[in-house]
N, C-alpha and C positions, 0 to 999 in steps of 0.2 A: 504495498501498499502506502509507504514513503517512499517507492522507487516512481513508485509513480504519478507522485504528488510532485518530487523534482525534475520529473518527465515534461509536466503539465507547467512548472511554471518556466523549467526553461523554453519551451517553445512560446508561450506568451511575451515573456522578455524576449527573444529575437524577430517575434512577431509584431513589435512597439518600433521599430526602426531603427535602434539604438545599436552603434557599431563604434567601437573606442580608436579615439582620435589620433593615440601615438601605437597603434598596431601596425607593427615591422618594431619595432623602435625608431631605431637613430636613424633608420633608411625611410621611414616612412616620409610621404610627403608633407603634409605639417611639421617634422619634425623639419627637417632639410630647409622648409622657406624658414622656419622660425631659426635656425642659425648660420642664414645670409643675410639676417638683417641686420645694417652701422646704424650701429645708434651715436650720434653726436656725441662732445661732453654736453654733459645739462650743468649749469649755474647750480652756485654754491657748497656747501656741505652735503646737501639733501642731494643736489642733484648726481654726488659723485658718492650718494648712500646708494640712489635710486639706479643708477647706471651699472654699478656693478651689480646687484639685485635680479638685476633685467638680465645683462650678460648669464646671471645663471642659472636664470629657470628657462632664455632662451635657448641655451645652449649656440647661443654665437661662438663662432669657429673662428679665429681668425687667419686662415688661410682659403677660408670658403671667398667667392665672391662676390660680395654681396648686392643681391637684387631689389632690397626693400632700405628704406630711411626710414627709423624709425626719433621723430621732433619732436624735443618733450620739454616743454616752459612748467615750473613750478613755483607754484606760493606758498608761502612758509611762512607762520603768524602765529605768533604769540599776544595771548588775550589776558584778562586778570578774570575770574572767575567771580571770588570769594572777597572781598573788599569787609576790614572788623570795624571796630565803633572808631579804633584809634587810624581809621587812614591807609594800613596795610595789609598784603595782597596774603592769604591765607591760601589761596586754589587756583591753577591756571590751567589754560586751557590753547593745548600744542595744536595744530591745523595747519593741514600740510595736505593739497593738490592740488594734481597733474592734468593739464590740457596737451594732450600726444595726437599726436596722426602717423598713421604709418604711408608713407608714399614709396608704389610703387616707380624704381629711377628710372627701366629703358622708359614709362612714357610721361615723370610727372604725375598719374593724377592720384588723388588722395584714396585711399583702399579705405578707410579707418579716417575717424574723427573725433575722438571721443573724452575724455573726462573721469580722474580715481581719485578720489580723496577717503582720508580718514583723521580720525585726532582724539585724541589721547588728554587727561586729565593728569597735570599735575599738583601735587601736595606742595605750597611751600614750607621750608624751615625754617625756624632759627640757623641753621647751618650753608649758610651760599653756599659752600662746595656741592654740599648735597641736595641744592635744588638743581643746582650746574650741572651738574650726573643728573639729575633725574632728566633735565629738558634735552639732554643730552640722548640718550635712552628712548627715549618717547622719540627722538627725532630718527633714530636709528630704528626702530620697531614699526613707523609710522614710514620709513620708506619699504621697510620689505612688506606691508601688506601692500601701497599702491604698487609695488613690481610686481605685489604675484592677480591681484585684479586685475592688471595692464596683461599682463600676460596671457590670462584664461581670453580675456578679449581676444587677443590679436590671433593666438591660436584658433579663433572661434571663427572665425573673417577669415583665414587663411584657407580655411577646412569646409568654406562655404564655398570660395574664391575657386577652390581644386577642387569641388563637383562638379562646378557650372563647367570650368572648360572638358573637352573630350578628350 
């Protein structure tokens, strides 16, 4: 009985049209397209963190001829959230937003124009060093989160583009 249920579940899953995006590993069309993305320098420390995270997630290979270019503009802000009676800040919010475009280098056409963003709360403590360290750690975490979101959207875009081509 259990085997019949597993068989029925696998048939239902196959019928829904789901297929693995990275079937074939590094040789998969989507993985090869992602590895052929050139990421120009992104301004600021947050830009450096986002670029490095994107290179890891996209599997960018230095020896592959780039077919695409990923243009990224970041907006990094830090704002006070909690203000005490004596006008001291007790909590901050770090916001990192990215506007990015995936450009086909051969045609110059924009394949993807999107945004990604994330934010984090930071406790402001009496130690200035601890607060600065928390702000920097928040930036590192936000950069990783944004890179994940961007990589997912880029992979979906490249997969859709590959399915359109004969």
